C-alpha positions in Angstrom: 6.7 -15.8 -43.7 3.5 -13.6 -42.5 3.4 -9.5 -41.9 3.3 -8.8 -37.7 1.0 -5.8 -36.4 3.4 -3.9 -34.3 1.2 -1.1 -33.7 0.1 -1.9 -30.3 -1.8 1.7 -29.6 -5.0 0.0 -28.5 -3.8 -2.4 -26.4 -4.3 -0.2 -22.9 -1.5 -0.7 -20.0 -3.0 -1.6 -16.7 -0.4 0.9 -15.4 -2.7 3.5 -16.8 -5.6 3.0 -14.1 -6.2 5.5 -11.6 -5.5 2.9 -9.3 -1.8 3.0 -10.0 -1.6 6.8 -11.0 -3.7 8.3 -8.0 -2.2 6.9 -4.5 -4.7 8.8 -2.5 -7.7 7.0 -4.0 -5.7 4.0 -5.4 -3.5 1.3 -3.9 -2.2 3.1 -0.8 -5.7 4.6 0.0 -5.8 2.7 3.7 -2.1 4.8 4.4 -2.9 8.4 3.0 -6.1 7.6 5.3 -4.3 6.3 8.2 -1.9 9.2 7.7 -4.0 12.2 6.9 -5.8 11.0 10.4 -2.0 11.1 12.4 -1.4 14.5 11.2 -5.1 16.7 12.1 -5.6 14.9 15.3 -4.8 17.0 18.6 -1.8 16.9 20.3 -2.2 16.2 24.1 0.0 18.2 26.0 -2.1 16.7 29.4 -1.6 18.8 32.4 1.1 21.2 30.2 -1.8 22.7 28.5 -2.3 25.8 30.1 1.4 25.8 31.0 3.5 28.2 29.1 5.3 25.7 26.4 7.9 25.9 23.5 8.1 24.2 20.5 11.3 23.4 19.3 11.7 22.1 15.7 14.5 19.6 15.0 16.5 19.0 11.5 16.8 15.6 11.4 15.5 12.4 12.4 11.6 10.9 12.8 10.2 13.9 14.4 9.3 17.5 13.5 10.1 18.6 16.7 8.9 18.4 20.1 7.3 20.5 22.9 8.5 21.4 26.3 6.9 23.4 29.4 9.1 26.0 30.4 6.9 26.4 33.7 8.3 23.2 34.8 11.8 23.7 33.9 11.9 22.4 30.3 10.2 19.2 31.0 9.6 17.1 27.7 6.1 16.8 26.8 5.6 15.6 23.4 6.7 14.7 20.2 5.9 16.2 17.1 4.9 14.1 14.0 6.4 14.7 10.4 4.0 17.3 8.8 2.5 19.0 12.1 4.4 22.2 11.3 
C-alpha cells in the first residue's frame, strides 16, 4: 500500500481570491456601483423644493422614510431610499 500525502498546504483555494472575498471589487461590483449611485443622487422634490417640507422616518418597509410638504397640507412628495438617512 502506498503512502498518501494528506498535507494540502500548497493547494490554494479558489475562495481565497479577492474576487470572492471583496464583493465591492469582485463578483458583486456592478450591484455595489449601482447602489452607491442610488444613495448619492439628489432627491427631486419638484415644485416643493422651496416649500416647508418634512422628513418622516419609517421603522419598517422597503424605504427609510418619506418626504411630505407642510405648505401643501401634508401632501406626499417622495420616498427616501434605505441608507439616505
